[in-house]
N, C-alpha and C positions, 0 to 999 in steps of 0.2 A: 030555763030559756035556751032555745037553740038558735044559732046564727047560720043561715043557709048561705053557703059560698059555692061558687061555680068552679068545677075542676076543668075538663071541659063539660062534664055532665054534672047535674046537681048533686051535691054531697053535703050532708048536714054535719057541722062541726059544733060540738057542745061548747057552751060558754065556759071558760075556765072558772073553777070554783073561787080562785083568788080574786078574779075580777068581780064575780057575783057578790062576794062578801064585802067588797070595797064600796058598795053603794051604787045608787042610780046613776050618778054622774060618771063614774068609772065605766059602768056598763055601757052608757050612751056613747062615750068617747071610743071605747073598744069597737063597738058595732060601727060607728062612723068611720073609723080608720079603715076597716076592711070593705065597707060598702061605698064610701065616697072618695077615698084618696088613692085606692089602687084599682086601676081600670082593667088591667090584664087579668083574666080569670085564672091563668096558670100561676102567675106571680101571687095572686091573692090566696090560692090554695096552698102554695109552698110556704108563704109567710104565715098563714094561719096555723099550719102544722108546727112550724118552728117556734112561734110565740106561745102556742098552747103547751108544747113540750117544756119550754123554759118556765112558764108560770106554774105548771104542775110540779116541776122540780122544786121551785121556791116554796110552794104550798106544802110539799112533803117535808120540808125543813121548818115548818111552822112559822114561816115568815109572812107578814102582811105586806101588802103592796108598798106601803110607805117605809117599811123597814129594810127593803132591799138596798144593799150597799154595793159599790164597785167591786169589792172583794168577792161578794157572792156571785156576781156576773162573771168575774175572772175565773173563779173556781169551776163554774159551770162550763165555760168555754174550754178550759183546760181538759176537763173530763170528756167533753164532746170531741175534742181533738184526738183522743185515744180511740174513739169509736168510728169517727167519720173522716173522710178525706178533707184536706184543707179548703177546697172550693166550697164544699157543703157547709163547713163551719163558718166561713166568711159570709155565706148567704144567711145562715141562721143569726149571726151577730148583727148583720145589717137589718134584718127583720125586727129583731129585739130593739135595736136602737131607734128605729123609726116609730115603732109602736110607743115606746116610752117617751120619745119626743112629743108625740101627739098627746100623750097624757099630761106632759109638762105644760104644753101650750093651752091645754084645756083646764089647767089649774087643779088637776087631780094629784100630781106629784110636784114637789118643790124643785127637784132637779132630776136629770137623767143619769142613773147609776151606770149605764152602759157606755156613756160618752167617752170615758177615758180608757176603756178596755180595748186592748189591741188585738186584732185578728191575727191568726197564724200567717206567716209569710208563704206566699205561693207565687212562683214565677213560671209562666207558661210561654214557651217560645214556639211550640208546635202542638197542634190539636191531636187528640187521641182517636178521633172518628176514623174508622177504616174506610178506605176509598177503593174504587175499582179502576183497573187499567182499561185503556181503550178497547182492547180485545175482549175483555170481560163484559163491558157494556154492550159491545156488538153482539156477543153471544146471548146476552139477556134479551136484547131487542129482537133478535132473530127467533126467539122462542115463542113469541106471541102470534096467534092466529089472526090474520088480517081480516077475516070474515066473521069473527066471533066478538060480539058486543063487549063482553067483560074483558076480553083480551085487549081490544083496542082502547078501552077506557084506561086500563092499568098501564098500558104502554104510553098513552098520552100523558098520564100523571107523572110517570117516571121521567119522561122527556122534558116536561116543564121544570122539574127539579134539577135535571142534569144540564140542560141547555140554557136555562134562565137563572140558575143558582137560587131557585126559590125555596123558601122554608116550607115545610109541610103544612104549617098553619095557614100560610098565605095561599097555598094551592087549594086547600079545602074550603077557603072562603071565596074562591073565584066564582063569579056569576058568568053566565053565557055572554053577557054584554062586555065582560072584562077582556075578552079576546076579540079583536076587531082589526079590520084592514083600513089603511089610508093609502089608496093607490095600490102599488105593488107591495108595500111594506105592512107586515102584520105586527100587532102590538099586544102586550099583556099589561093590564093595570092591576098590580099586585098590592094587596093590603098588608103593610108591614107592621112591625111593632110600634106601639104608640099611636096607632091610627093613621100612620103616614101612608101615602100612596106612592108607589114606585112604578113608573111607566118605563118598560123596557122593550126593545125590539125583539121579535121572535125569530130564532134560527129557522132556516127553511125546513130542516128535518122535523123540528118540533111542530112547526105549522102544519106540515103534512100529516103528522100523527094526530094532532088535535082536530083537523078538518075531517079526517077519516072517521074519528069518533063522533063528531057532530052529525056527520052524514048517516052513520049506522044507527045512532041513537034517535035521530029525527027531532032534535031539540034546538036546532039553530034559531028558530023563530021565537023561542021562549026566553027572551033576553034577560028577564028579571029572575029567572030560576037558577039554582046551583048548576055549575058546569059539571062537576064530578059528583055523581049521585051514588047512593048506596043501592044495594040489590035486595029484592024482597025474597028472603029465605034462600032456597036452592033453585028458585024458578029461573034465575038469570034475567029477570025483569027489573028494570031500573025503577026506583021510587022517586018521589018528588023531593026527597031530603038529601042534603049534602053528606058526603062521607065524613066520618069522624077521624081524628088523628089515629085513634086506636085501630080503626078499620084499615087505614093505610099501612100501619105498621105490620098488621097481620098479613095483609096482601103481599107486602114486600118480602117478609119472611118466607112465605109460601113460594113466591116466584124465584127467589135466589137459591133456595134449597132445591127446587126442581131442576135447575141447570148446574148444580154442583158448585155454587159459589159459597163463600164462608157465611156461616150463620150470623156472624157479628155485623154483617151489612145491614144498615138501617136507613131510615128516611134521610138523615143528614149526610149519609155517605154519598148520595148523588149530588148534593150541593158541593161537597168537598171535591168530588171527582170532576165536576164541571169546572170549578175554579182552577184546579191543578192542571187540567188539560188545556185550558185557555192560556195560562201562564207559560206552559211548556211550548206553546206555539207562538210565543212572542208577545202575548198580551201584557198590558201594563197592570201593576198592582192597583193603581189609582182607578182605572176603568173597571177592574174586577170588583173593587169596593163599591163603585157606583152601581153596577149591575146587581150586586148582592144586597144592596141597601144598607151597607155598613157605614156608620158615621166616621169610623177611623180605619185606615189601612192596616193598623196593627191587628185588628180583629180579622181582617181578610188573610193576613199572613199565617194565621193559625190553620187555615185551610190549604195552604200551599204545601203540598207533600212531595215536591220534586226531589227533595233531599233524601226521601225514603229509598230511592232507587240507587243501588250500588252495583256496579258492573261486576260480573263474575270474575273477570281478569284481576280486579282489585283484591278480591278474596284470595285468589291463587297466589298472591304475593306472600302469603303466610307459608313459610317452609320450616317445618320442624326437622 
């Protein structure tokens, strides 16, 4: 039996043998957990991989589902810690706990053997996403051809991420109707995690870039269609389909390399760059969190990279 889970593209995950051997009820609860309780396709894929790896490891030790004890989970987590970073291990353990909880409430298991297992400690005060300085972003924006459709599309996408702190997933979900004007003010209606809608005002420069793209693409009247569309082969002609996250990543990699920027720059770099720039010019962390769609300012602070900048004169204080 195969369980089809969405990545962002359809990917088939085989049902773990340990679940299949545990009977129809266990199989039903397993399928239900991934299809009914997890709405985000990326979380669903990550959790499916984590749970499948765990269950396969238990099966390799000839354990049935009912014989899994806390010590088995603890040993598995300890070994995983030697292979993966702490945040990854924490995510794996969270996935395992939630799946086993679902099996407990479905009366497949008498108790959750992962409930008492502690995750590795991991304290993050600063994000690792590389960001761009203002001069680097200006250099990137200057590299786009204002009369070439693909260039103005790419420039508009990067502007939305930079000026509106938008996640790449929210950008790819934008419809034409999600950019609109009320009087002189332009707005974006971004679809955030958990299905939340985040209405944010549009910076005048981002509005200029988006409107130039709409003009050149000729799609302003197609309000229900995707705003940022993929391209048909090498023709430079837009399709009716939205760009995928993977497409955006490839586009950004190509654009940053073309202007000599670090290869590590990715989709999230523009979100971090916008937040850092905003805070550097006197913006408040509370407002930055509101624009970014963060539930907590502690998350926003991970994107604040102002402390990365150290003046050369400070370094010159070192005298051997």
